[in-house]
C-alpha positions as CSV (number, residue, x, y, z in Angstrom):
1,M,-0.1,-9.7,18.2
2,D,-3.7,-8.6,17.7
3,Y,-5.2,-7.5,21.0
4,S,-7.8,-5.2,19.4
5,S,-10.8,-7.4,20.1
6,S,-10.2,-7.5,23.8
7,R,-9.4,-3.7,24.3
8,K,-11.7,-0.8,24.9
9,Q,-12.0,1.4,21.8
10,L,-10.3,4.8,22.4
11,H,-11.4,8.0,20.6
12,I,-8.2,9.9,19.7
13,A,-7.7,13.2,17.9
14,M,-4.5,13.6,15.8
15,F,-3.3,17.2,15.3
16,P,-0.1,17.6,13.2
17,W,1.7,20.8,12.2
18,L,1.0,22.1,8.7
19,A,3.9,20.5,6.9
20,Y,3.9,17.4,4.7
21,G,6.8,15.9,6.7
22,H,4.5,16.0,9.7
23,I,1.1,15.3,8.1
24,A,2.2,12.0,6.4
25,P,3.8,10.3,9.5
26,Y,0.7,11.3,11.6
27,L,-1.5,9.6,9.0
28,Q,0.7,6.4,9.2
29,V,0.3,6.3,12.9
30,A,-3.5,7.0,12.6
31,K,-3.8,4.0,10.2
32,F,-2.0,1.7,12.6
33,L,-4.2,2.7,15.5
34,A,-7.3,2.4,13.4
35,Q,-6.2,-1.2,12.6
36,K,-6.2,-1.8,16.3
37,N,-9.8,-0.8,16.3
38,H,-9.4,2.7,17.8
39,H,-11.3,5.6,16.4
40,L,-9.2,8.5,15.0
41,Y,-10.2,12.1,14.3
42,Y,-7.5,13.4,12.0
43,V,-7.6,17.2,12.3
44,S,-6.1,19.5,9.7
45,T,-7.0,22.0,7.0
46,P,-9.1,21.1,3.9
47,K,-6.2,21.4,1.4
48,N,-3.8,19.3,3.5
49,I,-6.5,16.6,4.0
50,S,-7.2,16.5,0.3
51,R,-3.5,15.8,-0.5
52,L,-3.4,12.7,1.7
53,P,-3.5,9.3,0.0
54,Q,-6.8,7.5,-0.1
55,L,-7.5,5.2,2.9
56,P,-7.9,1.5,2.5
57,P,-11.6,0.7,2.6
58,T,-11.1,-1.4,5.8
59,L,-10.0,1.7,7.7
60,C,-12.6,4.2,6.5
61,S,-15.0,3.6,9.4
62,N,-12.3,4.1,12.0
63,I,-10.7,7.4,10.7
64,T,-12.7,10.6,10.5
65,F,-11.1,13.7,8.8
66,I,-11.9,16.9,10.5
67,P,-11.2,19.9,8.3
68,L,-10.7,23.3,10.1
69,S,-10.5,26.4,7.8
70,L,-7.3,28.3,8.3
71,P,-8.1,31.9,9.5
72,H,-6.9,34.8,7.5
73,V,-3.7,36.5,8.6
74,D,-2.1,39.6,7.0
75,G,1.1,38.5,5.2
76,L,-0.1,34.9,4.5
77,P,-0.9,34.6,0.8
78,P,-4.5,33.4,0.2
79,G,-5.0,29.7,-0.3
80,V,-1.7,28.7,1.4
81,E,-2.1,26.0,4.0
82,S,1.3,24.4,4.3
83,T,5.0,25.2,4.7
84,S,5.9,23.8,1.3
85,E,3.9,26.6,-0.4
86,L,6.0,29.3,1.4
87,P,9.5,30.7,1.4
88,I,11.0,30.2,4.9
89,H,10.7,33.9,5.9
90,K,6.9,33.7,5.5
91,V,6.4,30.6,7.7
92,P,5.8,32.8,10.8
93,Y,2.5,34.0,9.2
94,L,1.4,30.3,8.9
95,K,2.2,29.8,12.6
96,K,0.1,32.9,13.5
97,S,-2.8,31.5,11.4
98,F,-2.3,28.0,12.9
99,D,-2.6,29.5,16.4
100,K,-5.9,31.0,15.5
101,L,-7.3,27.5,14.9
102,E,-7.6,27.3,18.7
103,T,-11.3,28.4,18.7
104,Q,-12.4,25.9,16.1
105,L,-10.5,23.0,17.7
106,T,-11.9,23.8,21.1
107,E,-15.4,23.9,19.7
108,F,-14.9,20.5,18.0
109,L,-13.5,19.0,21.2
110,E,-16.4,20.4,23.3
111,R,-18.8,18.8,20.8
112,S,-16.9,15.5,21.0
113,P,-16.8,14.4,24.7
114,Q,-15.8,10.9,23.6
115,I,-12.3,12.1,22.7
116,K,-10.1,11.5,25.8
117,L,-6.7,11.7,24.0
118,I,-5.0,14.0,21.6
119,I,-1.8,13.1,19.7
120,H,-0.3,16.5,18.8
121,D,2.7,18.2,17.4
122,F,5.2,20.8,18.7
123,A,3.2,23.8,17.5
124,P,-0.1,24.1,19.6
125,H,1.4,25.7,22.8
126,W,-2.2,26.9,23.5
127,L,-3.7,23.4,23.7
128,P,-2.8,22.3,27.3
129,P,-5.3,24.5,29.2
130,T,-8.2,23.5,26.9
131,A,-7.3,19.8,27.2
132,N,-7.0,20.1,30.9
133,Q,-10.4,21.7,31.2
134,L,-12.0,19.0,29.1
135,G,-10.2,16.1,30.9
136,I,-8.2,15.1,27.8
137,N,-4.7,13.5,28.0
138,L,-2.0,14.8,25.7
139,V,0.6,12.7,23.8
140,Y,3.3,14.7,22.0
141,F,4.4,13.0,18.8
142,S,7.7,14.6,17.7
143,I,8.5,13.7,14.1
144,L,12.1,14.3,15.0
145,N,14.6,11.6,16.1
146,A,15.9,11.1,19.6
147,S,19.2,12.9,19.0
148,S,17.5,16.1,17.9
149,N,15.1,16.0,20.8
150,A,18.0,15.3,23.2
151,F,19.9,18.3,21.8
152,L,16.9,20.6,22.7
153,G,17.3,19.6,26.4
154,S,14.8,19.7,29.2
155,P,11.9,22.2,29.2
156,S,13.7,24.4,31.8
157,E,16.8,24.3,29.7
158,I,14.8,25.2,26.6
159,L,13.0,28.1,28.3
160,G,15.8,29.7,30.3
161,G,18.9,27.6,30.1
162,S,22.5,28.3,29.5
163,R,22.3,28.8,25.7
164,K,21.7,32.4,24.8
165,S,23.6,33.3,21.6
166,P,23.6,31.4,18.3
167,E,27.2,30.3,19.0
168,D,26.0,28.4,22.1
169,F,24.1,26.0,19.8
170,T,27.2,25.1,17.8
171,V,28.6,23.0,20.6
172,V,27.5,19.5,21.8
173,P,25.4,20.1,25.0
174,T,27.0,18.8,28.2
175,W,24.0,16.5,29.0
176,M,24.6,14.5,25.8
177,D,27.2,12.5,27.7
178,Y,28.4,10.1,25.1
179,P,30.9,10.7,22.2
180,N,28.9,12.5,19.4
181,N,29.0,15.5,17.1
182,I,25.4,16.7,17.4
183,A,25.3,20.5,17.1
184,F,24.4,23.2,14.7
185,K,26.7,25.1,12.3
186,L,26.5,28.9,12.9
187,H,24.7,29.5,9.5
188,E,22.0,27.0,10.4
189,T,21.1,28.8,13.7
190,V,20.9,32.1,11.9
191,S,18.6,30.8,9.1
192,H,16.4,29.0,11.5
193,K,15.6,32.4,13.1
194,E,13.9,33.4,9.8
195,C,11.0,30.9,10.3
196,E,10.3,31.9,14.0
197,D,7.1,33.5,15.1
198,I,6.8,35.7,18.2
199,V,6.4,32.4,20.1
200,S,9.6,30.5,19.2
201,D,9.6,26.8,18.2
202,F,11.6,26.2,21.4
203,E,8.9,27.8,23.6
204,R,6.3,25.8,21.8
205,C,8.2,22.5,22.4
206,A,8.9,23.3,26.0
207,T,5.2,24.1,26.7
208,V,3.9,20.9,25.1
209,L,6.6,18.8,26.8
210,L,5.6,20.1,30.2
211,N,2.0,19.2,29.7
212,C,2.0,15.8,27.9
213,K,1.8,12.4,29.4
214,I,3.9,10.7,26.8
215,L,6.6,11.9,24.4
216,T,6.8,9.7,21.4
217,L,9.4,10.0,18.6
218,R,10.1,8.6,15.1
219,T,13.0,6.4,16.1
220,C,13.9,3.1,17.8
221,Y,16.3,1.8,20.4
222,E,18.2,-0.2,17.8
223,F,19.3,3.0,16.1
224,E,19.6,5.6,18.9
225,P,20.1,3.8,22.3
226,E,22.3,6.6,23.7
227,A,20.1,9.5,22.8
228,L,17.0,7.7,24.1
229,R,18.8,7.0,27.4
230,V,19.7,10.8,27.7
231,L,16.1,11.8,27.0
232,S,14.8,9.5,29.7
233,K,17.3,11.1,32.1
234,I,16.5,14.7,31.3
235,H,12.7,14.3,31.2
236,Q,11.4,13.0,34.6
237,K,7.9,13.3,33.0
238,P,6.7,12.6,30.2
239,I,7.6,9.0,29.6
240,I,9.6,8.4,26.5
241,V,8.2,5.9,24.0
242,P,9.8,5.5,20.6
243,L,7.2,4.6,18.0
244,G,9.6,3.2,15.4
245,L,11.0,4.6,12.1
246,L,7.7,4.3,10.1
247,P,9.4,3.0,6.9
248,P,7.2,3.8,3.9
249,P,5.3,0.8,2.5
250,L,7.2,-0.4,-0.5
251,T,4.0,-1.4,-2.3
252,S,4.1,2.0,-4.0
253,V,7.3,0.9,-5.7
254,D,5.6,-1.9,-7.6
255,D,2.9,0.2,-9.2
256,K,2.9,0.1,-12.9
257,G,1.5,2.4,-15.5
258,D,3.1,5.8,-14.7
259,E,4.4,7.1,-18.0
260,N,7.0,9.4,-16.3
261,W,8.3,6.4,-14.4
262,E,8.5,4.2,-17.6
263,A,10.9,6.7,-19.2
264,L,12.9,7.0,-16.0
265,K,13.1,3.3,-15.5
266,K,14.3,2.8,-19.0
267,W,17.1,5.3,-18.4
268,L,18.0,3.7,-15.1
269,D,17.9,0.2,-16.6
270,S,20.7,1.2,-19.0
271,K,23.0,2.2,-16.1
272,Q,25.4,-0.1,-14.1
273,E,24.4,-1.2,-10.6
274,K,24.9,1.4,-7.9
275,S,26.4,3.9,-10.4
276,V,23.7,6.6,-10.3
277,F,23.3,9.2,-7.5
278,Y,19.9,10.7,-6.9
279,V,19.6,14.4,-5.9
280,A,16.5,15.9,-4.2
281,L,16.4,18.8,-1.7
282,G,12.9,18.3,-0.4
283,S,9.9,20.5,-0.9
284,E,10.9,23.2,1.6
285,V,14.6,23.9,1.0
286,S,15.1,27.0,-1.2
287,L,18.7,27.7,-2.2
288,S,19.8,31.0,-3.6
289,Q,20.6,31.1,-7.4
290,E,24.3,31.2,-6.6
291,S,24.1,28.1,-4.4
292,M,22.0,26.2,-6.9
293,H,24.6,27.0,-9.6
294,E,27.5,25.9,-7.4
295,L,25.7,22.7,-6.6
296,A,25.0,22.1,-10.3
297,F,28.7,22.6,-11.2
298,G,29.6,20.1,-8.4
299,I,27.2,17.5,-9.7
300,E,28.6,17.9,-13.2
301,K,32.3,17.8,-12.0
302,S,31.6,14.5,-10.2
303,G,31.4,12.9,-13.7
304,L,28.9,10.3,-12.4
305,P,25.5,9.6,-13.7
306,F,22.7,11.4,-11.7
307,I,19.0,12.2,-11.5
308,W,18.3,15.6,-10.0
309,V,14.8,16.7,-9.0
310,V,14.5,20.5,-9.2
311,R,11.5,22.1,-7.7
312,K,10.3,25.6,-8.4
313,P,10.8,27.7,-5.2
314,P,7.4,28.7,-3.7
315,L,5.9,32.1,-4.7
316,V,8.6,33.0,-7.4
317,E,8.2,33.9,-11.0
318,E,8.5,31.2,-13.6
319,Q,11.5,32.9,-15.3
320,F,13.4,33.2,-12.0
321,A,12.7,29.5,-11.4
322,E,14.2,28.7,-14.8
323,D,17.4,30.7,-14.0
324,M,18.0,28.6,-10.9
325,I,19.9,26.1,-13.1
326,P,23.0,27.5,-14.9
327,P,22.4,28.3,-18.6
328,E,23.3,25.4,-20.9
329,F,23.8,23.1,-17.9
330,E,21.2,20.7,-19.1
331,E,22.6,20.4,-22.6
332,R,26.1,19.9,-21.2
333,V,25.1,17.0,-18.9
334,S,22.5,15.4,-21.2
335,K,24.6,12.3,-21.6
336,Q,25.6,12.3,-17.9
337,G,22.3,12.7,-16.1
338,M,18.7,13.8,-16.0
339,V,17.1,17.0,-14.6
340,L,13.5,16.5,-13.6
341,R,11.2,19.4,-12.8
342,G,8.6,19.3,-10.1
343,W,7.6,16.0,-8.5
344,A,9.4,12.6,-8.9
345,P,8.7,9.1,-7.6
346,Q,11.4,9.2,-5.0
347,L,10.9,5.8,-3.5
348,R,10.9,4.0,-6.8
349,I,14.1,5.8,-7.9
350,L,15.9,5.0,-4.7
351,A,14.7,1.4,-4.9
352,H,16.2,0.9,-8.4
353,S,19.4,-1.2,-8.4
354,S,21.3,1.3,-10.5
355,V,21.0,4.0,-7.8
356,G,23.9,3.9,-5.3
357,G,23.6,7.0,-3.3
358,F,21.3,10.0,-2.3
359,L,22.4,13.7,-2.2
360,T,19.8,14.9,0.3
361,H,18.7,18.0,2.3
362,C,18.6,15.6,5.3
363,G,14.8,15.6,5.9
364,W,14.2,12.7,8.3
365,S,11.6,11.0,6.0
366,S,14.1,11.1,3.1
367,V,16.9,9.7,5.3
368,I,14.6,6.9,6.5
369,E,13.6,6.1,2.9
370,S,17.3,6.0,1.7
371,L,18.7,3.9,4.6
372,G,15.6,1.6,4.4
373,L,16.9,0.7,1.0
374,G,20.5,0.5,2.1
375,K,21.6,3.6,0.1
376,P,24.4,5.8,1.6
377,L,23.9,9.6,2.0
378,I,25.7,12.6,0.5
379,L,24.7,15.1,3.2
380,F,23.7,18.6,2.2
381,P,21.4,19.8,5.0
382,G,18.9,22.6,4.5
383,G,19.0,25.5,6.9
384,S,15.8,25.0,8.8
385,A,14.5,22.8,11.7
386,D,16.9,20.0,12.7
387,L,18.3,19.2,9.2
388,G,21.8,20.1,10.3
389,L,21.6,17.9,13.4
390,I,20.4,14.9,11.2
391,A,23.4,15.5,8.9
392,R,25.8,15.4,11.9
393,L,24.1,12.2,13.2
394,M,24.4,10.4,9.9
395,H,28.0,11.5,9.5
396,W,28.8,10.3,13.0
397,K,27.0,7.0,12.4
398,K,29.2,6.7,9.3
399,V,26.3,6.1,6.8
400,G,26.8,9.4,5.0
401,F,29.4,12.1,4.4
402,E,28.6,15.8,4.7
403,I,29.6,18.3,2.0
404,E,32.0,20.7,3.5
405,R,30.7,24.3,3.9
406,N,31.7,27.6,5.5
407,D,30.4,27.4,9.1
408,V,29.5,31.1,9.2
409,D,27.6,31.7,5.9
410,G,27.0,28.2,4.6
411,S,28.7,28.8,1.3
412,F,30.5,25.9,-0.4
413,K,32.6,25.1,-3.5
414,S,31.7,22.9,-6.4
415,D,35.0,21.0,-6.1
416,L,34.1,19.9,-2.6
417,V,30.6,18.8,-3.7
418,A,32.1,16.6,-6.5
419,A,34.7,15.2,-4.0
420,C,32.0,14.3,-1.5
421,I,29.8,12.6,-4.2
422,K,32.8,10.5,-5.4
423,R,33.8,9.6,-1.9
424,V,30.3,8.2,-1.1
425,M,29.7,6.6,-4.5
426,V,33.0,5.2,-5.8
427,D,36.2,6.0,-3.9
428,P,37.9,3.2,-1.9
429,E,37.8,5.3,1.3
430,G,34.0,5.3,1.1
431,E,33.7,1.5,1.0
432,Q,33.1,1.1,4.8
433,L,30.4,3.9,4.6
434,R,28.6,2.0,1.8
435,A,28.7,-1.2,3.7
436,N,27.4,0.5,6.9
437,A,24.5,2.1,4.9
438,L,23.6,-1.4,3.4
439,A,23.6,-2.9,6.9
440,M,21.2,-0.1,8.1
441,K,18.5,-1.7,5.9
442,E,18.0,-4.2,8.7
443,I,16.8,-1.4,11.0
444,F,15.4,1.3,8.7
445,G,13.7,-1.0,6.3
446,N,12.4,-3.4,8.9
447,V,8.6,-3.2,8.9
448,E,8.3,-5.9,11.7
449,L,10.6,-3.8,14.0
450,S,8.6,-0.7,13.2
451,N,5.3,-2.5,14.0
452,K,6.7,-3.9,17.2
453,C,7.5,-0.3,18.3
454,L,4.0,0.8,17.2
455,D,2.5,-2.0,19.2
456,E,4.3,-0.9,22.3
457,F,3.3,2.7,21.7
458,T,-0.4,1.6,21.3
459,Q,-0.2,-0.3,24.6
460,S,1.3,2.8,26.4
461,I,-1.5,5.1,25.2
462,E,-4.2,2.4,26.1
463,N,-2.7,2.4,29.6
464,I,-2.6,6.1,30.3
């Protein structure tokens, strides 16, 4: 339904947190709103803006990029503008620097009285007073799903509730009043502390929740009816509006002419249908050398063909990065699989008919890509943000199986990695799980459904 011609054009600022998993979905929403003839001011830092894909010519007049230069902070390496360029324990310096953007953002808003709405992330806890003073309404777009948001609880629970110790976060909260397993493992709560600033992520979330008119999330009723019901119950205000799963456009899968892809495709074409598993741990998960070696041995022991994308951890020496993979591993597995360094065309790989599963760090975007193509998940959550909660949700929904780890220190054994891979990929006991993942394509890969949610979201912000 196109109602853009009859509606008043809104001028909207978009202000995501400095991580690619936030910046990309924010751009997707900006593009949708621009198609509805609203004018978007996409606010970020120069390097993050330069990394974004080019806009279609039809949208250029409705999206303006506003680069703010990231202020210097002791401890933040020069030139760093996003979480993917940092080890987790240095992320607090990026948050400190981000908080110093307040002055530049305020000046921009004061110069732009036409802006009456800001769609923002969890991080700018300092934004509400400025917005209030300038008569600007706030919409909090959480890139998390409904289950992770429900796990956080109400603002009063977040700021001073019953959960005090790390152990308190390892049990399902009482307000999630339906059968589920959504909770952290102890080692996840401890490693999350590493990326906290003086102002915790919880405090940031609670402050923006208390001051926004709408909370919108990257999910839909078809996938998380129970968690969305709980969210509406625990938040009297803001109103909860899911904006859909934002599946990536599959047009990028059809592009020709990438030499790397040609070689990969040739290798995949030689494999049987659904026989290969794909391994990628995202741009921000850094495992210790010991864990990387254990994972490598597990991949090898599975005996199944694989493609493993290995990224150099941020800010480490080249030689150390080389040592992340066991010596002689690549020679030993040369007939079994491929190890790719750096970047890989993830969506194209997952879309290939020879790929039958995805060993993932459980980033929400990666999970959406995989289930959008009907591929089951081998769940190996990273230690930050809500990755553990996503793993529990997928395990509970029976579309993936989680690699068993020690709850306290997160350690794991290669035999259990191999067993989990085989269960998801080939074992008879994984058959139902494979069928469930295939059925999820109807929800996760459904662009019409996503656009219907985006339409409803658009109407809700037009009616604020």
